[in-house]
Structure formats: structure tokens, C-alpha cells
LOTIBA-988343 format. One record per residue (C-alpha): x, y, z. Coordinates in steps of 0.001 Angstrom, whole numbers, plus 500000, padded with zeros to 6 digits. Example, Ala and Ser with C-alpha at 12.3 -4.5 7.8 and 13.67 -1.06 7.14 Angstrom:
<nodes>
512300495500507800
513670498940507140
</nodes>
This chain:
<nodes>
560507467796522444
564043467277521259
566810468606523436
569713470052521471
573101468683522456
575998471094522916
579031469515521268
581058472644520566
584812472490521063
586410474758523641
590074475714523866
592289477810526131
595130479881524756
597080483118524812
596196486218522780
599091487040520467
597459489871518475
594603492312519109
595249494789516290
592071494041514331
588649495428515212
586526492845517099
589046490103516231
591907488575518181
594444485917517253
594805483177519870
597677480702520056
596708477292521471
599392474788522477
598887471044522782
601214468207523707
601521465184521416
603875462259521147
606210462043518195
605049459095516042
608481457473515741
610551458684518691
607699458906521266
609093462138522679
606500464661523848
606454467716521581
604475470973521601
602272471785518644
600823475275518232
597669476314516397
596544479894515748
592839480767515668
591119483993514659
588507484684517340
585531487056517443
585790489503520367
582635491632520354
583657494182523036
587405494294522221
588074493253525822
591040490869525351
594526492318525028
597795490751523874
599211488406526514
595840487543528117
594877483914528677
591406483305527203
588800480571526709
587245480266523231
584377478208521801
583642476938518306
580817478707516465
579357479151512998
581568480797510342
581666484555511001
584047485445508170
586542483785505854
588796482645508715
586825483288511932
585119480194513357
585702480812517084
584153483158519664
585574484536522907
583903483120526053
585949484707528830
589256486319529686
591019484139532278
594141486363532606
</nodes>
């Protein structure tokens, strides 16, 4: 039997919007070096995340996981609310 490998990406971020039904917007920050000046800079990415029970509220810290496309822009699913 073949064992399926789990290679889904996970991210941690802060909920910045919970106004949609079963959808939250999560802001994920990462640190990178500037290519020329080598200074560390923050880059921010926003993800639309599926939240089945509407449990996450704005300001919560959450963990999300990559999943199949659920809509035009939703490709992430809520795993847990860290707070």
C-alpha cells in the first residue's frame, strides 16, 4: 500500500477581518532580507481562509493550512485559534 505524504503548507497569522460568512482574512508576516541593502524587512501576505464554525474573531492569532480551492480566492482552511 502507498502511504500518502502530507506536504501541505501551514502558516500562523492574525485575523484582520471576520465580516464574511464562514470566511476570515488572515494577515501573515514574514521576515526577509532586502536583496541589495541586506536589511531585514517585514513582508505581509493576506489570505482568505475557510472558517466553518465562524469561531475566529478579528485580532485572534490563528494557524491555517493549505487545502484544495474552495472558491475563487479561498485556498486555506482554519486549523486552530491560538489567541
